[in-house]
mmCIF file of the N, C-alpha and C atoms, coordinates in Angstrom:
data_MODEL
# 
_entry.id   MODEL 
# 
loop_
_atom_site.group_PDB 
_atom_site.id 
_atom_site.type_symbol 
_atom_site.label_atom_id 
_atom_site.label_alt_id 
_atom_site.label_comp_id 
_atom_site.label_asym_id 
_atom_site.label_entity_id 
_atom_site.label_seq_id 
_atom_site.pdbx_PDB_ins_code 
_atom_site.Cartn_x 
_atom_site.Cartn_y 
_atom_site.Cartn_z 
_atom_site.occupancy 
_atom_site.B_iso_or_equiv 
_atom_site.pdbx_formal_charge 
_atom_site.auth_seq_id 
_atom_site.auth_comp_id 
_atom_site.auth_asym_id 
_atom_site.auth_atom_id 
_atom_site.pdbx_PDB_model_num 
ATOM 1   N N  . UNK A 1 1  ? -4.486  -19.742 19.075  1.00 0.00 ? 1  UNK A N  1 
ATOM 2   C CA . UNK A 1 1  ? -4.296  -20.760 18.066  1.00 0.00 ? 1  UNK A CA 1 
ATOM 3   C C  . UNK A 1 1  ? -3.022  -20.420 17.288  1.00 0.00 ? 1  UNK A C  1 
ATOM 4   N N  . UNK A 1 2  ? -2.156  -21.367 17.145  1.00 0.00 ? 2  UNK A N  1 
ATOM 5   C CA . UNK A 1 2  ? -0.914  -21.168 16.426  1.00 0.00 ? 2  UNK A CA 1 
ATOM 6   C C  . UNK A 1 2  ? -0.963  -21.892 15.091  1.00 0.00 ? 2  UNK A C  1 
ATOM 7   N N  . UNK A 1 3  ? -0.451  -21.243 14.067  1.00 0.00 ? 3  UNK A N  1 
ATOM 8   C CA . UNK A 1 3  ? -0.383  -21.864 12.753  1.00 0.00 ? 3  UNK A CA 1 
ATOM 9   C C  . UNK A 1 3  ? 1.051   -22.284 12.482  1.00 0.00 ? 3  UNK A C  1 
ATOM 10  N N  . UNK A 1 4  ? 1.182   -23.336 11.739  1.00 0.00 ? 4  UNK A N  1 
ATOM 11  C CA . UNK A 1 4  ? 2.525   -23.760 11.370  1.00 0.00 ? 4  UNK A CA 1 
ATOM 12  C C  . UNK A 1 4  ? 3.091   -22.761 10.380  1.00 0.00 ? 4  UNK A C  1 
ATOM 13  N N  . UNK A 1 5  ? 4.391   -22.756 10.255  1.00 0.00 ? 5  UNK A N  1 
ATOM 14  C CA . UNK A 1 5  ? 5.068   -21.807 9.381   1.00 0.00 ? 5  UNK A CA 1 
ATOM 15  C C  . UNK A 1 5  ? 4.616   -21.972 7.929   1.00 0.00 ? 5  UNK A C  1 
ATOM 16  N N  . UNK A 1 6  ? 4.299   -23.179 7.512   1.00 0.00 ? 6  UNK A N  1 
ATOM 17  C CA . UNK A 1 6  ? 3.917   -23.412 6.121   1.00 0.00 ? 6  UNK A CA 1 
ATOM 18  C C  . UNK A 1 6  ? 2.598   -22.706 5.773   1.00 0.00 ? 6  UNK A C  1 
ATOM 19  N N  . UNK A 1 7  ? 1.745   -22.436 6.757   1.00 0.00 ? 7  UNK A N  1 
ATOM 20  C CA . UNK A 1 7  ? 0.470   -21.787 6.497   1.00 0.00 ? 7  UNK A CA 1 
ATOM 21  C C  . UNK A 1 7  ? 0.537   -20.273 6.634   1.00 0.00 ? 7  UNK A C  1 
ATOM 22  N N  . UNK A 1 8  ? 1.624   -19.747 7.126   1.00 0.00 ? 8  UNK A N  1 
ATOM 23  C CA . UNK A 1 8  ? 1.708   -18.303 7.343   1.00 0.00 ? 8  UNK A CA 1 
ATOM 24  C C  . UNK A 1 8  ? 1.834   -17.536 6.029   1.00 0.00 ? 8  UNK A C  1 
ATOM 25  N N  . UNK A 1 9  ? 2.244   -18.194 4.952   1.00 0.00 ? 9  UNK A N  1 
ATOM 26  C CA . UNK A 1 9  ? 2.389   -17.526 3.668   1.00 0.00 ? 9  UNK A CA 1 
ATOM 27  C C  . UNK A 1 9  ? 1.208   -17.821 2.734   1.00 0.00 ? 9  UNK A C  1 
ATOM 28  N N  . UNK A 1 10 ? 0.135   -18.341 3.264   1.00 0.00 ? 10 UNK A N  1 
ATOM 29  C CA . UNK A 1 10 ? -1.025  -18.708 2.458   1.00 0.00 ? 10 UNK A CA 1 
ATOM 30  C C  . UNK A 1 10 ? -1.717  -17.465 1.900   1.00 0.00 ? 10 UNK A C  1 
ATOM 31  N N  . UNK A 1 11 ? -2.087  -17.509 0.622   1.00 0.00 ? 11 UNK A N  1 
ATOM 32  C CA . UNK A 1 11 ? -2.886  -16.462 -0.010  1.00 0.00 ? 11 UNK A CA 1 
ATOM 33  C C  . UNK A 1 11 ? -4.082  -17.121 -0.666  1.00 0.00 ? 11 UNK A C  1 
ATOM 34  N N  . UNK A 1 12 ? -5.239  -16.594 -0.426  1.00 0.00 ? 12 UNK A N  1 
ATOM 35  C CA . UNK A 1 12 ? -6.442  -17.177 -1.011  1.00 0.00 ? 12 UNK A CA 1 
ATOM 36  C C  . UNK A 1 12 ? -6.514  -16.849 -2.502  1.00 0.00 ? 12 UNK A C  1 
ATOM 37  N N  . UNK A 1 13 ? -7.404  -17.534 -3.183  1.00 0.00 ? 13 UNK A N  1 
ATOM 38  C CA . UNK A 1 13 ? -7.608  -17.303 -4.612  1.00 0.00 ? 13 UNK A CA 1 
ATOM 39  C C  . UNK A 1 13 ? -8.066  -15.863 -4.845  1.00 0.00 ? 13 UNK A C  1 
ATOM 40  N N  . UNK A 1 14 ? -8.903  -15.367 -3.958  1.00 0.00 ? 14 UNK A N  1 
ATOM 41  C CA . UNK A 1 14 ? -9.421  -14.014 -4.108  1.00 0.00 ? 14 UNK A CA 1 
ATOM 42  C C  . UNK A 1 14 ? -8.308  -12.976 -3.970  1.00 0.00 ? 14 UNK A C  1 
ATOM 43  N N  . UNK A 1 15 ? -7.440  -13.181 -3.007  1.00 0.00 ? 15 UNK A N  1 
ATOM 44  C CA . UNK A 1 15 ? -6.330  -12.259 -2.807  1.00 0.00 ? 15 UNK A CA 1 
ATOM 45  C C  . UNK A 1 15 ? -5.409  -12.248 -4.020  1.00 0.00 ? 15 UNK A C  1 
ATOM 46  N N  . UNK A 1 16 ? -5.127  -13.410 -4.552  1.00 0.00 ? 16 UNK A N  1 
ATOM 47  C CA . UNK A 1 16 ? -4.289  -13.498 -5.760  1.00 0.00 ? 16 UNK A CA 1 
ATOM 48  C C  . UNK A 1 16 ? -4.951  -12.795 -6.934  1.00 0.00 ? 16 UNK A C  1 
ATOM 49  N N  . UNK A 1 17 ? -6.266  -12.978 -7.086  1.00 0.00 ? 17 UNK A N  1 
ATOM 50  C CA . UNK A 1 17 ? -6.995  -12.344 -8.180  1.00 0.00 ? 17 UNK A CA 1 
ATOM 51  C C  . UNK A 1 17 ? -6.917  -10.825 -8.077  1.00 0.00 ? 17 UNK A C  1 
ATOM 52  N N  . UNK A 1 18 ? -7.139  -10.281 -6.883  1.00 0.00 ? 18 UNK A N  1 
ATOM 53  C CA . UNK A 1 18 ? -7.103  -8.827  -6.691  1.00 0.00 ? 18 UNK A CA 1 
ATOM 54  C C  . UNK A 1 18 ? -5.707  -8.285  -6.966  1.00 0.00 ? 18 UNK A C  1 
ATOM 55  N N  . UNK A 1 19 ? -4.678  -8.990  -6.504  1.00 0.00 ? 19 UNK A N  1 
ATOM 56  C CA . UNK A 1 19 ? -3.304  -8.544  -6.769  1.00 0.00 ? 19 UNK A CA 1 
ATOM 57  C C  . UNK A 1 19 ? -3.000  -8.528  -8.259  1.00 0.00 ? 19 UNK A C  1 
ATOM 58  N N  . UNK A 1 20 ? -3.423  -9.579  -8.973  1.00 0.00 ? 20 UNK A N  1 
ATOM 59  C CA . UNK A 1 20 ? -3.223  -9.639  -10.423 1.00 0.00 ? 20 UNK A CA 1 
ATOM 60  C C  . UNK A 1 20 ? -3.965  -8.514  -11.125 1.00 0.00 ? 20 UNK A C  1 
ATOM 61  N N  . UNK A 1 21 ? -5.184  -8.272  -10.705 1.00 0.00 ? 21 UNK A N  1 
ATOM 62  C CA . UNK A 1 21 ? -6.003  -7.225  -11.313 1.00 0.00 ? 21 UNK A CA 1 
ATOM 63  C C  . UNK A 1 21 ? -5.361  -5.852  -11.130 1.00 0.00 ? 21 UNK A C  1 
ATOM 64  N N  . UNK A 1 22 ? -4.841  -5.589  -9.948  1.00 0.00 ? 22 UNK A N  1 
ATOM 65  C CA . UNK A 1 22 ? -4.184  -4.306  -9.688  1.00 0.00 ? 22 UNK A CA 1 
ATOM 66  C C  . UNK A 1 22 ? -2.895  -4.161  -10.490 1.00 0.00 ? 22 UNK A C  1 
ATOM 67  N N  . UNK A 1 23 ? -2.190  -5.260  -10.721 1.00 0.00 ? 23 UNK A N  1 
ATOM 68  C CA . UNK A 1 23 ? -0.975  -5.212  -11.526 1.00 0.00 ? 23 UNK A CA 1 
ATOM 69  C C  . UNK A 1 23 ? -1.300  -4.953  -13.000 1.00 0.00 ? 23 UNK A C  1 
ATOM 70  N N  . UNK A 1 24 ? -2.402  -5.553  -13.487 1.00 0.00 ? 24 UNK A N  1 
ATOM 71  C CA . UNK A 1 24 ? -2.776  -5.419  -14.896 1.00 0.00 ? 24 UNK A CA 1 
ATOM 72  C C  . UNK A 1 24 ? -3.365  -4.053  -15.217 1.00 0.00 ? 24 UNK A C  1 
ATOM 73  N N  . UNK A 1 25 ? -4.035  -3.431  -14.253 1.00 0.00 ? 25 UNK A N  1 
ATOM 74  C CA . UNK A 1 25 ? -4.688  -2.152  -14.501 1.00 0.00 ? 25 UNK A CA 1 
ATOM 75  C C  . UNK A 1 25 ? -4.110  -1.077  -13.592 1.00 0.00 ? 25 UNK A C  1 
ATOM 76  N N  . UNK A 1 26 ? -3.068  -0.397  -14.055 1.00 0.00 ? 26 UNK A N  1 
ATOM 77  C CA . UNK A 1 26 ? -2.490  0.679   -13.243 1.00 0.00 ? 26 UNK A CA 1 
ATOM 78  C C  . UNK A 1 26 ? -3.488  1.835   -13.117 1.00 0.00 ? 26 UNK A C  1 
ATOM 79  N N  . UNK A 1 27 ? -3.477  2.479   -12.000 1.00 0.00 ? 27 UNK A N  1 
ATOM 80  C CA . UNK A 1 27 ? -4.375  3.600   -11.760 1.00 0.00 ? 27 UNK A CA 1 
ATOM 81  C C  . UNK A 1 27 ? -5.734  3.185   -11.224 1.00 0.00 ? 27 UNK A C  1 
ATOM 82  N N  . UNK A 1 28 ? -5.932  1.906   -10.999 1.00 0.00 ? 28 UNK A N  1 
ATOM 83  C CA . UNK A 1 28 ? -7.220  1.431   -10.499 1.00 0.00 ? 28 UNK A CA 1 
ATOM 84  C C  . UNK A 1 28 ? -7.493  1.981   -9.098  1.00 0.00 ? 28 UNK A C  1 
ATOM 85  N N  . UNK A 1 29 ? -6.480  2.061   -8.270  1.00 0.00 ? 29 UNK A N  1 
ATOM 86  C CA . UNK A 1 29 ? -6.657  2.585   -6.915  1.00 0.00 ? 29 UNK A CA 1 
ATOM 87  C C  . UNK A 1 29 ? -7.138  4.036   -6.954  1.00 0.00 ? 29 UNK A C  1 
ATOM 88  N N  . UNK A 1 30 ? -6.543  4.827   -7.838  1.00 0.00 ? 30 UNK A N  1 
ATOM 89  C CA . UNK A 1 30 ? -6.922  6.230   -7.942  1.00 0.00 ? 30 UNK A CA 1 
ATOM 90  C C  . UNK A 1 30 ? -8.365  6.368   -8.427  1.00 0.00 ? 30 UNK A C  1 
ATOM 91  N N  . UNK A 1 31 ? -8.753  5.575   -9.415  1.00 0.00 ? 31 UNK A N  1 
ATOM 92  C CA . UNK A 1 31 ? -10.126 5.622   -9.916  1.00 0.00 ? 31 UNK A CA 1 
ATOM 93  C C  . UNK A 1 31 ? -11.114 5.175   -8.836  1.00 0.00 ? 31 UNK A C  1 
ATOM 94  N N  . UNK A 1 32 ? -10.698 4.232   -8.020  1.00 0.00 ? 32 UNK A N  1 
ATOM 95  C CA . UNK A 1 32 ? -11.551 3.753   -6.928  1.00 0.00 ? 32 UNK A CA 1 
ATOM 96  C C  . UNK A 1 32 ? -11.784 4.871   -5.908  1.00 0.00 ? 32 UNK A C  1 
ATOM 97  N N  . UNK A 1 33 ? -10.735 5.609   -5.587  1.00 0.00 ? 33 UNK A N  1 
ATOM 98  C CA . UNK A 1 33 ? -10.851 6.731   -4.650  1.00 0.00 ? 33 UNK A CA 1 
ATOM 99  C C  . UNK A 1 33 ? -11.749 7.820   -5.244  1.00 0.00 ? 33 UNK A C  1 
ATOM 100 N N  . UNK A 1 34 ? -11.591 8.112   -6.536  1.00 0.00 ? 34 UNK A N  1 
ATOM 101 C CA . UNK A 1 34 ? -12.418 9.127   -7.192  1.00 0.00 ? 34 UNK A CA 1 
ATOM 102 C C  . UNK A 1 34 ? -13.884 8.697   -7.205  1.00 0.00 ? 34 UNK A C  1 
ATOM 103 N N  . UNK A 1 35 ? -14.145 7.427   -7.458  1.00 0.00 ? 35 UNK A N  1 
ATOM 104 C CA . UNK A 1 35 ? -15.512 6.935   -7.460  1.00 0.00 ? 35 UNK A CA 1 
ATOM 105 C C  . UNK A 1 35 ? -16.160 7.030   -6.096  1.00 0.00 ? 35 UNK A C  1 
ATOM 106 N N  . UNK A 1 36 ? -15.393 6.733   -5.076  1.00 0.00 ? 36 UNK A N  1 
ATOM 107 C CA . UNK A 1 36 ? -15.932 6.847   -3.716  1.00 0.00 ? 36 UNK A CA 1 
ATOM 108 C C  . UNK A 1 36 ? -16.245 8.294   -3.395  1.00 0.00 ? 36 UNK A C  1 
ATOM 109 N N  . UNK A 1 37 ? -15.357 9.197   -3.772  1.00 0.00 ? 37 UNK A N  1 
ATOM 110 C CA . UNK A 1 37 ? -15.586 10.616  -3.510  1.00 0.00 ? 37 UNK A CA 1 
ATOM 111 C C  . UNK A 1 37 ? -16.830 11.109  -4.242  1.00 0.00 ? 37 UNK A C  1 
ATOM 112 N N  . UNK A 1 38 ? -17.055 10.593  -5.432  1.00 0.00 ? 38 UNK A N  1 
ATOM 113 C CA . UNK A 1 38 ? -18.210 11.000  -6.227  1.00 0.00 ? 38 UNK A CA 1 
ATOM 114 C C  . UNK A 1 38 ? -19.522 10.584  -5.569  1.00 0.00 ? 38 UNK A C  1 
ATOM 115 N N  . UNK A 1 39 ? -19.564 9.378   -5.010  1.00 0.00 ? 39 UNK A N  1 
ATOM 116 C CA . UNK A 1 39 ? -20.821 8.859   -4.481  1.00 0.00 ? 39 UNK A CA 1 
ATOM 117 C C  . UNK A 1 39 ? -21.010 9.062   -2.982  1.00 0.00 ? 39 UNK A C  1 
ATOM 118 N N  . UNK A 1 40 ? -19.956 9.016   -2.197  1.00 0.00 ? 40 UNK A N  1 
ATOM 119 C CA . UNK A 1 40 ? -20.116 8.960   -0.748  1.00 0.00 ? 40 UNK A CA 1 
ATOM 120 C C  . UNK A 1 40 ? -19.566 10.155  0.003   1.00 0.00 ? 40 UNK A C  1 
ATOM 121 N N  . UNK A 1 41 ? -18.441 10.687  -0.409  1.00 0.00 ? 41 UNK A N  1 
ATOM 122 C CA . UNK A 1 41 ? -17.797 11.765  0.348   1.00 0.00 ? 41 UNK A CA 1 
ATOM 123 C C  . UNK A 1 41 ? -18.406 13.104  -0.052  1.00 0.00 ? 41 UNK A C  1 
ATOM 124 N N  . UNK A 1 42 ? -19.437 13.507  0.636   1.00 0.00 ? 42 UNK A N  1 
ATOM 125 C CA . UNK A 1 42 ? -20.141 14.748  0.336   1.00 0.00 ? 42 UNK A CA 1 
ATOM 126 C C  . UNK A 1 42 ? -19.750 15.822  1.338   1.00 0.00 ? 42 UNK A C  1 
ATOM 127 N N  . UNK A 1 43 ? -19.820 17.057  0.861   1.00 0.00 ? 43 UNK A N  1 
ATOM 128 C CA . UNK A 1 43 ? -19.552 18.191  1.754   1.00 0.00 ? 43 UNK A CA 1 
ATOM 129 C C  . UNK A 1 43 ? -20.713 18.322  2.735   1.00 0.00 ? 43 UNK A C  1 
ATOM 130 N N  . UNK A 1 44 ? -20.447 18.749  3.955   1.00 0.00 ? 44 UNK A N  1 
ATOM 131 C CA . UNK A 1 44 ? -21.531 18.894  4.928   1.00 0.00 ? 44 UNK A CA 1 
ATOM 132 C C  . UNK A 1 44 ? -22.502 20.002  4.501   1.00 0.00 ? 44 UNK A C  1 
ATOM 133 N N  . UNK A 1 45 ? -23.777 19.818  4.823   1.00 0.00 ? 45 UNK A N  1 
ATOM 134 C CA . UNK A 1 45 ? -24.802 20.804  4.485   1.00 0.00 ? 45 UNK A CA 1 
ATOM 135 C C  . UNK A 1 45 ? -24.897 21.855  5.579   1.00 0.00 ? 45 UNK A C  1 
ATOM 136 N N  . UNK A 1 46 ? -25.231 23.078  5.170   1.00 0.00 ? 46 UNK A N  1 
ATOM 137 C CA . UNK A 1 46 ? -25.424 24.142  6.154   1.00 0.00 ? 46 UNK A CA 1 
ATOM 138 C C  . UNK A 1 46 ? -26.731 23.897  6.906   1.00 0.00 ? 46 UNK A C  1 
ATOM 139 N N  . UNK A 1 47 ? -26.905 24.567  8.031   1.00 0.00 ? 47 UNK A N  1 
ATOM 140 C CA . UNK A 1 47 ? -28.120 24.389  8.819   1.00 0.00 ? 47 UNK A CA 1 
ATOM 141 C C  . UNK A 1 47 ? -29.345 24.862  8.048   1.00 0.00 ? 47 UNK A C  1 
ATOM 142 N N  . UNK A 1 48 ? -29.208 25.942  7.284   1.00 0.00 ? 48 UNK A N  1 
ATOM 143 C CA . UNK A 1 48 ? -30.325 26.441  6.483   1.00 0.00 ? 48 UNK A CA 1 
ATOM 144 C C  . UNK A 1 48 ? -30.735 25.417  5.428   1.00 0.00 ? 48 UNK A C  1 
ATOM 145 N N  . UNK A 1 49 ? -29.764 24.813  4.786   1.00 0.00 ? 49 UNK A N  1 
ATOM 146 C CA . UNK A 1 49 ? -30.031 23.805  3.768   1.00 0.00 ? 49 UNK A CA 1 
ATOM 147 C C  . UNK A 1 49 ? -30.692 22.575  4.385   1.00 0.00 ? 49 UNK A C  1 
ATOM 148 N N  . UNK A 1 50 ? -30.236 22.168  5.542   1.00 0.00 ? 50 UNK A N  1 
ATOM 149 C CA . UNK A 1 50 ? -30.846 21.027  6.220   1.00 0.00 ? 50 UNK A CA 1 
ATOM 150 C C  . UNK A 1 50 ? -32.298 21.315  6.569   1.00 0.00 ? 50 UNK A C  1 
ATOM 151 N N  . UNK A 1 51 ? -32.589 22.518  7.046   1.00 0.00 ? 51 UNK A N  1 
ATOM 152 C CA . UNK A 1 51 ? -33.954 22.895  7.398   1.00 0.00 ? 51 UNK A CA 1 
ATOM 153 C C  . UNK A 1 51 ? -34.845 22.936  6.161   1.00 0.00 ? 51 UNK A C  1 
ATOM 154 N N  . UNK A 1 52 ? -34.339 23.450  5.048   1.00 0.00 ? 52 UNK A N  1 
ATOM 155 C CA . UNK A 1 52 ? -35.104 23.517  3.805   1.00 0.00 ? 52 UNK A CA 1 
ATOM 156 C C  . UNK A 1 52 ? -35.461 22.112  3.321   1.00 0.00 ? 52 UNK A C  1 
ATOM 157 N N  . UNK A 1 53 ? -34.506 21.186  3.388   1.00 0.00 ? 53 UNK A N  1 
ATOM 158 C CA . UNK A 1 53 ? -34.759 19.800  2.974   1.00 0.00 ? 53 UNK A CA 1 
ATOM 159 C C  . UNK A 1 53 ? -35.789 19.155  3.887   1.00 0.00 ? 53 UNK A C  1 
ATOM 160 N N  . UNK A 1 54 ? -35.688 19.408  5.182   1.00 0.00 ? 54 UNK A N  1 
ATOM 161 C CA . UNK A 1 54 ? -36.624 18.829  6.145   1.00 0.00 ? 54 UNK A CA 1 
ATOM 162 C C  . UNK A 1 54 ? -38.047 19.311  5.879   1.00 0.00 ? 54 UNK A C  1 
ATOM 163 N N  . UNK A 1 55 ? -38.210 20.592  5.587   1.00 0.00 ? 55 UNK A N  1 
ATOM 164 C CA . UNK A 1 55 ? -39.537 21.143  5.339   1.00 0.00 ? 55 UNK A CA 1 
ATOM 165 C C  . UNK A 1 55 ? -40.111 20.718  3.995   1.00 0.00 ? 55 UNK A C  1 
ATOM 166 N N  . UNK A 1 56 ? -39.271 20.390  3.046   1.00 0.00 ? 56 UNK A N  1 
ATOM 167 C CA . UNK A 1 56 ? -39.758 20.043  1.712   1.00 0.00 ? 56 UNK A CA 1 
ATOM 168 C C  . UNK A 1 56 ? -40.158 18.574  1.579   1.00 0.00 ? 56 UNK A C  1 
ATOM 169 N N  . UNK A 1 57 ? -39.919 17.778  2.595   1.00 0.00 ? 57 UNK A N  1 
ATOM 170 C CA . UNK A 1 57 ? -40.300 16.369  2.540   1.00 0.00 ? 57 UNK A CA 1 
ATOM 171 C C  . UNK A 1 57 ? -41.820 16.231  2.611   1.00 0.00 ? 57 UNK A C  1 
ATOM 172 N N  . UNK A 1 58 ? -42.353 15.311  1.841   1.00 0.00 ? 58 UNK A N  1 
ATOM 173 C CA . UNK A 1 58 ? -43.785 15.044  1.846   1.00 0.00 ? 58 UNK A CA 1 
ATOM 174 C C  . UNK A 1 58 ? -44.104 13.996  2.901   1.00 0.00 ? 58 UNK A C  1 
ATOM 175 N N  . UNK A 1 59 ? -45.184 14.220  3.626   1.00 0.00 ? 59 UNK A N  1 
ATOM 176 C CA . UNK A 1 59 ? -45.609 13.242  4.619   1.00 0.00 ? 59 UNK A CA 1 
ATOM 177 C C  . UNK A 1 59 ? -46.366 12.124  3.917   1.00 0.00 ? 59 UNK A C  1 
ATOM 178 N N  . UNK A 1 60 ? -46.141 10.913  4.337   1.00 0.00 ? 60 UNK A N  1 
ATOM 179 C CA . UNK A 1 60 ? -46.814 9.760   3.769   1.00 0.00 ? 60 UNK A CA 1 
ATOM 180 C C  . UNK A 1 60 ? -47.588 9.072   4.877   1.00 0.00 ? 60 UNK A C  1 
ATOM 181 N N  . UNK A 1 61 ? -48.788 8.607   4.545   1.00 0.00 ? 61 UNK A N  1 
ATOM 182 C CA . UNK A 1 61 ? -49.564 7.910   5.557   1.00 0.00 ? 61 UNK A CA 1 
ATOM 183 C C  . UNK A 1 61 ? -48.924 6.575   5.904   1.00 0.00 ? 61 UNK A C  1 
ATOM 184 N N  . UNK A 1 62 ? -49.248 6.055   7.061   1.00 0.00 ? 62 UNK A N  1 
ATOM 185 C CA . UNK A 1 62 ? -48.618 4.835   7.571   1.00 0.00 ? 62 UNK A CA 1 
ATOM 186 C C  . UNK A 1 62 ? -48.817 3.667   6.619   1.00 0.00 ? 62 UNK A C  1 
ATOM 187 N N  . UNK A 1 63 ? -50.038 3.534   6.087   1.00 0.00 ? 63 UNK A N  1 
ATOM 188 C CA . UNK A 1 63 ? -50.315 2.464   5.157   1.00 0.00 ? 63 UNK A CA 1 
ATOM 189 C C  . UNK A 1 63 ? -50.889 3.101   3.899   1.00 0.00 ? 63 UNK A C  1 
ATOM 190 N N  . UNK A 1 64 ? -50.075 3.312   2.877   1.00 0.00 ? 64 UNK A N  1 
ATOM 191 C CA . UNK A 1 64 ? -50.496 4.121   1.728   1.00 0.00 ? 64 UNK A CA 1 
ATOM 192 C C  . UNK A 1 64 ? -51.604 3.506   0.888   1.00 0.00 ? 64 UNK A C  1 
ATOM 193 N N  . UNK A 1 65 ? -51.872 2.216   1.001   1.00 0.00 ? 65 UNK A N  1 
ATOM 194 C CA . UNK A 1 65 ? -52.891 1.581   0.175   1.00 0.00 ? 65 UNK A CA 1 
ATOM 195 C C  . UNK A 1 65 ? -54.279 1.636   0.796   1.00 0.00 ? 65 UNK A C  1 
ATOM 196 N N  . UNK A 1 66 ? -54.390 2.106   2.013   1.00 0.00 ? 66 UNK A N  1 
ATOM 197 C CA . UNK A 1 66 ? -55.678 2.203   2.669   1.00 0.00 ? 66 UNK A CA 1 
ATOM 198 C C  . UNK A 1 66 ? -56.327 3.523   2.299   1.00 0.00 ? 66 UNK A C  1 
ATOM 199 N N  . UNK A 1 67 ? -57.619 3.487   1.977   1.00 0.00 ? 67 UNK A N  1 
ATOM 200 C CA . UNK A 1 67 ? -58.318 4.720   1.624   1.00 0.00 ? 67 UNK A CA 1 
ATOM 201 C C  . UNK A 1 67 ? -58.619 5.505   2.893   1.00 0.00 ? 67 UNK A C  1 
ATOM 202 N N  . UNK A 1 68 ? -58.874 6.805   2.718   1.00 0.00 ? 68 UNK A N  1 
ATOM 203 C CA . UNK A 1 68 ? -59.098 7.679   3.880   1.00 0.00 ? 68 UNK A CA 1 
ATOM 204 C C  . UNK A 1 68 ? -60.581 7.780   4.238   1.00 0.00 ? 68 UNK A C  1 
ATOM 205 N N  . UNK A 1 69 ? -61.372 6.782   3.962   1.00 0.00 ? 69 UNK A N  1 
ATOM 206 C CA . UNK A 1 69 ? -62.809 6.813   4.209   1.00 0.00 ? 69 UNK A CA 1 
ATOM 207 C C  . UNK A 1 69 ? -63.109 6.738   5.656   1.00 0.00 ? 69 UNK A C  1 
# 
């Protein structure tokens, strides 16, 4: 599918908003990277630590609301 030249420079409202926001708030990219590192980028766990976590998990019955009668 080919687009005409007039449509090749199109920017959506969302793209314009994000560009404006980044221009108004310098350092936003850096804070975004720091936030991601805080929540998602974790150091790998050692094998001993993984085993300890696995053993400390509590088993739950398949249907917790059913009595064991």
